[in-house]
C-alpha positions as CSV (number, residue, x, y, z in Angstrom):
1,X,-14.4,-44.7,-71.2
2,X,-10.7,-44.3,-72.6
3,X,-8.3,-47.4,-72.4
4,X,-5.3,-46.8,-70.4
5,X,-3.2,-48.4,-73.0
6,X,-3.6,-45.6,-74.9
7,X,-0.8,-44.1,-72.8
8,X,2.8,-45.1,-74.1
9,X,6.1,-44.9,-72.4
10,X,8.8,-42.9,-74.6
11,X,11.7,-43.1,-72.4
12,X,13.0,-43.4,-68.6
13,X,15.6,-42.0,-66.8
14,X,17.0,-41.4,-63.6
15,X,18.1,-37.9,-62.0
16,X,20.5,-37.3,-59.1
17,X,20.8,-34.0,-57.4
18,X,23.1,-31.8,-59.4
19,X,25.6,-31.6,-56.5
20,X,25.6,-33.9,-53.7
21,X,25.2,-32.5,-50.2
22,X,27.7,-33.7,-47.4
23,X,24.8,-34.7,-45.0
24,X,23.6,-37.1,-47.7
25,X,26.3,-39.5,-47.4
26,X,24.8,-40.4,-43.7
27,X,21.5,-42.2,-42.9
28,X,18.6,-40.5,-43.2
29,X,16.1,-41.9,-40.2
30,X,12.9,-41.6,-40.3
31,X,10.3,-40.5,-37.7
32,X,7.1,-42.8,-35.9
33,X,4.9,-40.8,-38.5
34,X,6.6,-41.5,-41.2
35,X,7.0,-45.5,-40.0
36,X,3.4,-45.2,-39.9
37,X,2.9,-45.1,-43.6
38,X,5.0,-47.7,-44.4
39,X,2.1,-50.0,-46.0
40,X,0.1,-47.4,-47.6
41,X,0.5,-46.3,-51.1
42,X,2.2,-43.6,-52.8
43,X,1.0,-39.8,-53.0
44,X,0.0,-39.1,-56.5
45,X,-1.1,-35.9,-57.6
46,X,-0.6,-33.9,-61.0
47,X,-1.3,-30.8,-62.9
48,X,-2.5,-30.7,-66.6
49,X,-1.4,-27.6,-68.7
50,X,-2.1,-26.5,-72.2
51,X,0.6,-27.6,-74.6
52,X,3.7,-25.0,-74.9
53,X,5.0,-23.5,-78.1
54,X,8.2,-25.0,-78.9
55,X,9.8,-28.1,-78.7
56,X,9.0,-31.0,-75.9
57,X,12.6,-32.0,-75.9
58,X,13.6,-28.7,-75.0
59,X,10.9,-28.4,-72.2
60,X,12.0,-32.0,-70.5
61,X,15.3,-31.0,-70.6
62,X,14.3,-28.2,-68.6
63,X,12.3,-30.0,-66.3
64,X,15.2,-32.5,-65.9
65,X,17.6,-29.9,-65.1
66,X,15.5,-28.2,-62.7
67,X,14.4,-31.4,-61.2
68,X,18.5,-32.2,-60.7
69,X,18.9,-28.5,-58.8
70,X,15.5,-29.0,-56.5
71,X,17.0,-32.6,-55.5
72,X,19.7,-30.4,-54.2
73,X,17.5,-29.0,-51.6
74,X,15.6,-32.7,-50.9
75,X,17.6,-34.9,-51.4
76,X,16.2,-37.9,-49.5
77,X,14.2,-38.3,-52.5
78,X,16.4,-39.4,-54.9
79,X,17.7,-42.1,-52.3
80,X,16.1,-45.4,-51.2
81,X,14.7,-47.1,-48.1
82,X,16.9,-49.6,-46.6
83,X,16.5,-52.3,-43.6
84,X,19.7,-53.0,-41.8
85,X,19.9,-56.4,-40.4
86,X,18.1,-57.2,-37.1
87,X,20.5,-56.8,-34.1
88,X,17.4,-58.9,-32.3
89,X,14.4,-60.9,-32.9
90,X,11.2,-59.5,-34.2
91,X,13.0,-56.1,-34.9
92,X,12.6,-54.1,-38.6
93,X,14.0,-50.8,-38.9
94,X,14.2,-48.8,-42.2
95,X,16.2,-45.6,-43.1
96,X,16.6,-43.8,-46.0
97,X,20.0,-44.5,-47.5
98,X,20.9,-41.5,-50.1
99,X,24.5,-43.1,-51.7
100,X,23.0,-46.4,-53.2
101,X,20.5,-45.2,-55.4
102,X,20.1,-44.4,-58.9
103,X,18.2,-41.2,-58.1
104,X,14.6,-39.9,-58.5
105,X,12.6,-41.5,-61.7
106,X,11.8,-38.8,-64.8
107,X,9.7,-40.4,-67.2
108,X,8.5,-39.2,-70.7
109,X,4.8,-40.6,-71.9
110,X,2.4,-39.8,-75.1
111,X,-0.9,-40.4,-75.7
112,X,-3.2,-39.6,-78.1
113,X,-5.8,-37.8,-75.9
114,X,-6.8,-34.7,-75.7
115,X,-7.1,-31.8,-73.1
116,X,-10.8,-32.3,-73.3
117,X,-10.8,-35.7,-72.8
118,X,-9.8,-35.1,-69.3
119,X,-11.3,-31.7,-68.8
120,X,-14.7,-32.5,-70.0
121,X,-15.6,-35.7,-69.1
122,X,-18.3,-36.2,-66.4
123,X,-16.2,-38.5,-64.7
124,X,-12.2,-38.9,-64.1
125,X,-11.3,-41.3,-67.2
126,X,-9.5,-44.5,-65.5
127,X,-6.7,-43.4,-67.8
128,X,-5.8,-40.4,-65.7
129,X,-4.4,-43.5,-63.5
130,X,-1.7,-44.2,-65.9
131,X,-0.6,-41.0,-65.8
132,X,1.4,-41.7,-62.9
133,X,4.3,-44.0,-62.0
134,X,4.1,-46.7,-59.1
135,X,0.6,-47.9,-60.1
136,X,-0.8,-50.0,-56.6
137,X,2.6,-49.7,-55.1
138,X,3.0,-49.4,-51.4
139,X,5.6,-47.2,-49.7
140,X,7.6,-50.3,-48.4
141,X,8.8,-51.0,-52.2
142,X,11.0,-48.0,-52.0
143,X,13.5,-50.5,-51.1
144,X,13.8,-51.0,-54.5
145,X,12.0,-48.0,-56.6
146,X,12.2,-44.4,-56.8
147,X,11.3,-42.4,-53.8
148,X,10.1,-39.8,-56.4
149,X,8.7,-40.4,-59.9
150,X,7.8,-37.7,-62.1
151,X,5.8,-38.5,-65.2
152,X,5.6,-36.3,-68.2
153,X,2.6,-37.5,-70.3
154,X,2.3,-35.6,-73.8
155,X,-1.2,-35.1,-74.9
156,X,-2.4,-33.8,-77.8
157,X,-2.8,-30.1,-77.2
158,X,-1.4,-30.6,-73.5
159,X,0.9,-31.6,-70.8
160,X,0.3,-33.5,-67.6
161,X,3.1,-33.4,-64.9
162,X,2.4,-36.4,-62.4
163,X,4.5,-36.5,-59.6
164,X,4.3,-39.9,-57.2
165,X,6.0,-39.7,-54.1
166,X,6.9,-42.3,-51.4
167,X,4.2,-41.4,-48.5
168,X,7.1,-42.4,-46.1
169,X,9.1,-39.4,-47.2
170,X,6.4,-36.7,-46.7
171,X,2.4,-35.7,-46.1
172,X,0.5,-33.4,-48.6
173,X,2.0,-30.7,-47.2
174,X,5.5,-31.9,-48.1
175,X,4.5,-33.1,-51.6
176,X,3.0,-29.6,-52.4
177,X,6.4,-28.2,-50.9
178,X,8.5,-30.0,-53.3
179,X,6.0,-29.4,-56.4
180,X,6.2,-25.5,-55.5
181,X,10.1,-25.7,-54.9
182,X,10.5,-27.7,-58.4
183,X,8.1,-25.2,-60.1
184,X,10.2,-22.2,-58.5
185,X,13.7,-23.2,-59.7
186,X,12.3,-24.1,-63.4
187,X,10.8,-20.4,-63.6
188,X,14.3,-19.2,-62.2
189,X,15.9,-21.5,-64.8
190,X,14.1,-19.9,-67.4
191,X,15.0,-16.5,-66.5
192,X,18.6,-17.6,-66.6
193,X,19.1,-17.8,-62.7
194,X,20.4,-21.1,-63.1
195,X,23.4,-20.5,-60.5
196,X,20.9,-19.1,-57.9
197,X,20.2,-22.4,-55.9
198,X,18.1,-20.3,-53.3
199,X,14.6,-21.5,-52.4
200,X,11.8,-19.0,-51.0
201,X,10.9,-21.3,-48.5
202,X,14.0,-24.4,-48.1
203,X,12.7,-27.5,-46.5
204,X,13.9,-28.2,-43.1
205,X,14.7,-31.8,-43.5
206,X,15.7,-32.9,-39.9
207,X,12.9,-35.2,-38.7
208,X,11.0,-35.3,-35.4
209,X,12.6,-37.7,-33.2
210,X,11.2,-37.7,-29.8
211,X,13.5,-36.7,-27.0
212,X,15.4,-40.0,-25.9
213,X,14.4,-41.9,-28.6
214,X,15.9,-43.0,-31.8
215,X,17.2,-41.9,-34.2
216,X,16.2,-45.7,-35.8
217,X,13.1,-47.2,-34.8
218,X,12.3,-50.7,-35.1
219,X,9.2,-52.4,-35.6
220,X,8.2,-55.8,-33.8
221,X,8.3,-57.7,-37.0
222,X,10.7,-60.1,-37.9
223,X,9.4,-60.2,-41.9
224,X,8.1,-57.3,-43.9
225,X,5.5,-60.0,-45.1
226,X,3.8,-59.6,-41.4
227,X,3.1,-55.9,-41.7
228,X,2.5,-55.0,-45.4
229,X,-1.4,-55.3,-46.8
230,X,-1.5,-54.1,-50.3
231,X,-4.7,-52.1,-51.1
232,X,-7.3,-52.9,-54.0
233,X,-10.1,-50.4,-54.3
234,X,-13.6,-51.4,-55.7
235,X,-14.9,-50.1,-58.5
236,X,-15.5,-46.3,-58.2
237,X,-16.9,-43.5,-59.8
238,X,-14.4,-40.6,-59.6
239,X,-15.9,-36.9,-60.1
240,X,-15.1,-33.6,-59.6
241,X,-17.7,-31.3,-58.0
242,X,-16.7,-27.2,-58.2
243,X,-18.1,-24.9,-55.5
244,X,-17.6,-21.0,-56.4
245,X,-16.3,-18.8,-53.6
246,X,-19.6,-16.9,-53.5
247,X,-21.0,-20.0,-52.6
248,X,-18.3,-20.9,-49.9
249,X,-18.7,-17.8,-48.3
250,X,-22.4,-17.9,-48.2
251,X,-22.3,-21.6,-46.9
252,X,-20.1,-20.8,-44.1
253,X,-22.0,-17.6,-43.2
254,X,-25.0,-20.0,-42.9
255,X,-23.7,-22.6,-40.8
256,X,-22.2,-20.1,-38.3
257,X,-25.4,-18.3,-38.2
258,X,-27.0,-22.0,-37.7
259,X,-24.8,-22.4,-34.9
260,X,-24.7,-18.6,-33.3
261,X,-20.8,-18.6,-33.7
262,X,-18.1,-17.0,-35.9
263,X,-15.4,-20.1,-35.7
264,X,-17.0,-22.8,-38.1
265,X,-14.4,-22.5,-41.1
266,X,-15.6,-22.9,-44.9
267,X,-13.7,-26.5,-45.4
268,X,-15.6,-27.8,-42.2
269,X,-19.1,-26.5,-43.5
270,X,-18.6,-27.9,-46.9
271,X,-17.5,-31.3,-45.2
272,X,-20.6,-31.2,-43.0
273,X,-22.2,-31.0,-46.4
274,X,-20.4,-33.6,-47.9
275,X,-20.8,-36.2,-44.7
276,X,-24.7,-35.5,-44.7
277,X,-25.1,-36.1,-48.6
278,X,-23.0,-39.2,-49.3
279,X,-24.8,-40.5,-46.0
280,X,-28.1,-40.0,-47.7
281,X,-26.8,-41.3,-50.8
282,X,-26.2,-44.6,-48.9
283,X,-29.8,-44.7,-47.8
284,X,-28.2,-46.1,-44.4
285,X,-30.0,-47.8,-41.2
286,X,-31.4,-45.1,-38.8
287,X,-29.0,-46.6,-36.5
288,X,-26.2,-47.4,-38.5
289,X,-23.0,-45.5,-37.1
290,X,-21.4,-43.0,-39.9
291,X,-18.1,-41.7,-39.2
292,X,-16.2,-39.0,-41.1
293,X,-12.2,-37.8,-40.9
294,X,-10.7,-34.6,-41.4
295,X,-6.9,-34.6,-42.2
296,X,-5.2,-32.0,-39.7
297,X,-1.4,-31.0,-40.1
298,X,0.0,-31.3,-36.7
299,X,3.0,-28.7,-37.3
300,X,1.7,-25.8,-36.1
301,X,-0.7,-27.7,-33.2
302,X,2.5,-29.2,-31.3
303,X,4.5,-27.1,-28.7
304,X,6.9,-26.2,-29.3
305,X,5.6,-26.1,-33.1
306,X,7.2,-27.6,-35.6
307,X,8.8,-25.4,-38.1
308,X,6.4,-24.5,-40.7
309,X,8.8,-25.7,-43.7
310,X,9.4,-29.3,-41.7
311,X,9.6,-31.9,-44.6
312,X,8.1,-35.1,-43.7
313,X,4.7,-36.4,-42.3
314,X,3.1,-34.8,-39.2
315,X,-0.9,-35.3,-40.0
316,X,-3.7,-37.1,-38.0
317,X,-6.9,-38.0,-39.4
318,X,-9.8,-36.7,-36.9
319,X,-12.8,-38.5,-36.6
320,X,-16.3,-37.8,-35.7
321,X,-18.9,-40.2,-35.9
322,X,-22.8,-40.2,-35.4
323,X,-25.4,-42.6,-36.0
324,X,-27.1,-42.0,-39.7
325,X,-30.4,-40.8,-38.6
326,X,-29.4,-38.3,-36.2
327,X,-27.0,-37.0,-38.7
328,X,-29.8,-36.5,-41.3
329,X,-32.6,-35.3,-38.8
330,X,-30.5,-32.5,-37.3
331,X,-29.1,-29.4,-39.6
332,X,-26.0,-28.7,-41.5
333,X,-24.9,-26.7,-38.5
334,X,-25.0,-29.9,-36.1
335,X,-22.7,-31.8,-38.1
336,X,-20.4,-28.8,-38.9
337,X,-20.2,-28.1,-34.9
338,X,-19.4,-31.7,-34.7
339,X,-16.5,-31.6,-37.1
340,X,-15.3,-28.3,-35.7
341,X,-14.9,-29.5,-32.4
342,X,-12.9,-32.8,-33.3
343,X,-10.4,-29.8,-34.8
344,X,-10.7,-27.9,-31.9
345,X,-9.6,-30.7,-29.3
346,X,-7.1,-31.8,-31.4
347,X,-3.9,-30.4,-29.3
348,X,-0.9,-30.3,-28.6
349,X,-1.2,-32.9,-25.7
350,X,-3.5,-35.2,-28.1
351,X,-0.4,-35.4,-30.6
352,X,1.8,-36.0,-28.1
353,X,-0.4,-39.0,-26.9
354,X,-0.4,-40.7,-30.2
355,X,3.4,-40.5,-30.8
356,X,3.9,-42.2,-27.1
357,X,1.2,-44.8,-27.9
358,X,3.2,-45.3,-31.4
359,X,6.8,-45.4,-29.0
360,X,5.0,-48.2,-26.8
361,X,3.7,-50.4,-29.4
362,X,4.3,-49.3,-33.4
363,X,1.3,-49.6,-35.4
364,X,1.3,-49.6,-39.1
365,X,-1.6,-47.5,-40.9
366,X,-3.6,-50.1,-43.4
367,X,-6.3,-48.3,-45.6
368,X,-9.0,-51.1,-45.2
369,X,-8.7,-51.1,-41.2
370,X,-7.6,-47.2,-40.8
371,X,-11.4,-46.2,-42.7
372,X,-14.7,-47.9,-41.7
373,X,-16.8,-48.5,-44.5
374,X,-19.3,-46.5,-44.6
375,X,-17.7,-43.5,-43.9
376,X,-16.2,-40.4,-45.3
377,X,-12.8,-39.2,-44.9
378,X,-11.8,-35.8,-46.1
379,X,-8.1,-35.6,-47.5
380,X,-5.6,-33.3,-49.0
381,X,-6.5,-29.4,-48.6
382,X,-7.7,-26.4,-50.7
383,X,-4.9,-24.5,-49.0
384,X,-2.3,-25.7,-50.6
385,X,-1.5,-23.5,-53.4
386,X,-1.6,-26.1,-56.1
387,X,-2.1,-23.6,-58.9
388,X,0.9,-21.9,-58.0
389,X,3.2,-24.3,-59.9
390,X,2.9,-23.1,-63.3
391,X,6.6,-24.4,-64.7
392,X,6.3,-21.6,-67.7
393,X,3.5,-23.0,-68.9
394,X,0.9,-20.8,-67.3
395,X,-1.8,-21.8,-64.6
396,X,-2.8,-25.4,-64.9
397,X,-6.1,-26.1,-66.4
398,X,-7.1,-28.9,-63.7
399,X,-5.8,-31.1,-61.1
400,X,-6.0,-34.8,-61.2
401,X,-4.8,-37.8,-58.8
402,X,-3.9,-41.4,-59.2
403,X,-4.8,-44.8,-58.1
404,X,-3.6,-44.2,-54.9
405,X,-5.7,-44.0,-51.6
406,X,-9.0,-44.3,-53.2
407,X,-12.1,-45.9,-51.6
408,X,-15.6,-45.5,-51.4
409,X,-16.3,-42.6,-49.5
410,X,-12.7,-40.6,-50.1
411,X,-13.3,-37.1,-50.8
412,X,-9.9,-34.5,-51.5
413,X,-10.2,-30.9,-51.0
414,X,-8.3,-29.0,-53.7
415,X,-8.5,-25.1,-54.2
416,X,-10.7,-24.2,-57.1
417,X,-8.9,-22.9,-60.1
418,X,-10.8,-19.6,-60.2
419,X,-8.7,-19.0,-56.9
420,X,-10.7,-16.7,-54.3
421,X,-11.7,-19.2,-51.9
422,X,-13.1,-21.4,-54.4
423,X,-12.8,-25.3,-53.9
424,X,-12.9,-28.3,-55.8
425,X,-13.7,-31.9,-54.3
426,X,-12.6,-35.0,-56.0
427,X,-15.6,-37.5,-54.6
428,X,-14.8,-41.4,-55.2
429,X,-18.0,-43.6,-54.7
430,X,-19.3,-46.7,-55.6
431,X,-21.3,-46.1,-58.7
432,X,-24.6,-46.7,-56.9
433,X,-24.0,-43.9,-54.2
434,X,-22.4,-41.7,-57.0
435,X,-26.0,-41.7,-59.0
436,X,-27.7,-41.1,-55.8
437,X,-25.5,-38.1,-54.6
438,X,-26.0,-36.3,-58.0
439,X,-29.5,-36.6,-57.6
440,X,-29.2,-35.0,-54.1
441,X,-30.8,-31.4,-54.3
442,X,-28.9,-30.2,-51.4
443,X,-25.6,-31.4,-52.8
444,X,-26.1,-30.3,-56.6
445,X,-28.2,-26.8,-55.6
446,X,-24.1,-25.7,-54.5
447,X,-22.1,-27.0,-57.2
448,X,-21.2,-24.8,-59.7
449,X,-21.8,-26.1,-63.5
């Protein structure tokens, strides 16, 4: 396995919005969803490209310049978290100060690794974690460190662009909206359209504040040490499994045929497969309960719905559970139907109920408490147009993530590079369970080599 010491930082600077929006001079307030994220880690995702012809210095300059323009639209990402002096005991508040900040961080790094060292490796090499800034940082650290950090790592024959975004600032949907916007502005800049600051889909920055509340919420604590819990993941094997568009279509058709319906989605069908096969790999006792969670976007589920371009957090982790024995004794359709029901039952009323609970008794997510041991958590989404971010270098070769939010049973869904409905799954398991999963006939028969 390649050592992380092979990544060297060449330069580091901070980038501010090219023009300062008037609204950035005011405090930027956060929603209950954002507050709940204060103790989890940054979102870390990135894209690996074939190295383009020409000067790396020119590429870096264009990336910095387009980042400065993009930050005009996403100005809170150039700020820092701030906590005012409490007005009463057991009261801790957070907002974004967009004035007293050097901006977003921009890092240039180099490595003697080649593209094949990343793409050709059976397991994701640990060195990939070094392609991202804010290693092991929690979101509360945004009081003293950048809310957004870009690391451009130069490989022998490739370029990796790794983004680390404070999860208080937004969820996966927001993260990829920013990444896409940055690429869009880079491409326009590359086409000598630098005066055009317009985006096809500009972000809606106004946070969701329930009527009659806010704008500044407070947590029932007197000090950060009472609610910040750093998370250390166990030793994991991390592997990318690819599923072709044809396999995904057949799997969806098979699941719906078993259940006598047409409403179970491709992703629910695939999640059912991974839940059953990981459970089998763990050889759990018959009576042992095992759960599976799906990340769900609440924007369209709310009534009235949030704007599709809402920038912030608006997600829920939908849970369903079963005893290991019944999960494995029943067919694939049984598991898929349970997952489908959890999604179907996640209505606007359910979302509002969760927000009401938070307002009555604010809570903070902690990875080790939120997800039970021996569970499966399906994060991210193959619906995000991740390969649409090209930065003038053509379609990325692959997608990778950093250290953040990884534990035994964490699975992330990405669009397959071939497109057309193909899916890549990033699976994290302790070595013993990964070995067993790789020997599972049902699972491996679906995987494209």
